N, C-alpha and C positions, 0 to 999 in steps of 0.2 A: 619347722615343727612346733617351736615355742608358739608362734602366733596361731596355729591351728589349736594347740591346748588351751591357750588364753581364751579363744572363741568358744570353745566347748564350755570352759568353765563358767564363763561370762553368760552364756545361753542359760544354763542350768541354775545360775543364781538368779537371772531375771526371772524365770519361770517360778522358782520356788517364792520369790517375793511378791509375785503377782498371781497367785493360784486362780483367782477369779477369771482372768482372762488367759491364763496358762500360755498355750502355744500361739493363740490368735495373732496374726500378722507378724510372726517372728521370721527372720531370714538370716542365712548365714552366708559369708564371702566364700568363694571357691578358690582354691589355691592350685595353680597348675604345677603339679608336682614334678611332672616331667621336664619342666622348664627350669626348676630350681637347682642351684649348685649344692651338692651335699657336703657337709663337713668332713665326711669320710666317703671317699669314692667307692669303697668297697661294698657300700650300701645300695648301690645300684646294681641289680641283678635282674634276672628274667622274672622272679618274683615279685619284685617291685615294679618292673614295666608292666606287669599284668594287673597289678592291684591298684595302682595309681590311677588310671581312668574310672575304676569303680568308686573311688572315694568321690571323684567329681561327679559322678552319676548319684551317689547317695546325697550330695549337697543339693543338686538340681531336684530330685525327689522331695527333700525336705522343703526347699523354699517352695515348691509347687503345692505341698500340703504339709504345713507343719504340724507336728504331732509328736507324742513321746515314741510313738513307733518310728517315724522316720528320723526322729533325732537319734535314736539308738541305733538305727541302721548306718548312720554317719560313724557313731563310735564304734560299731563293728567292723565298718570298713577299715578304720584305723587299726584296730586289733588284728584283722586278718592279713594286713599289709606288714605289720610289725612281727607277726609270727614267722615271717620268712626272710626278714631282713634284719631287723634290730630289736630283739625282744626286750630290752633293758626297761622301756617305758609302759610295759604291759600293765602293771599294777596300778600306774598313775592313770592309764587309760581306762581301765575298769572302774575307776572313781567317778568318771564322767557319765556313767550310765544313769538314765532317768527312770525312777519308779513311779513318777507321775504319769498316769493314763488320762 
């Protein structure tokens, strides 16, 4: 999850640093969440198993058409998953949203 957060933070910083080109040519790496070993096994539940593929789909959609909207869909996928598994990072995730359209 740290790598995912780092990627979101790096993306938003890159966009803010180059507003002229903004989202053009940007891409994110997908993390196969269902293949990762959790720190706490109790985090793997039906909600997680349902939402993990939605995160991967959001990444694919972003990579196909990078924009603030598709980036925010990735952030929303993180939020949606964490709501039912581990709500601790929700405040941090909310800070990753893009206001740049």
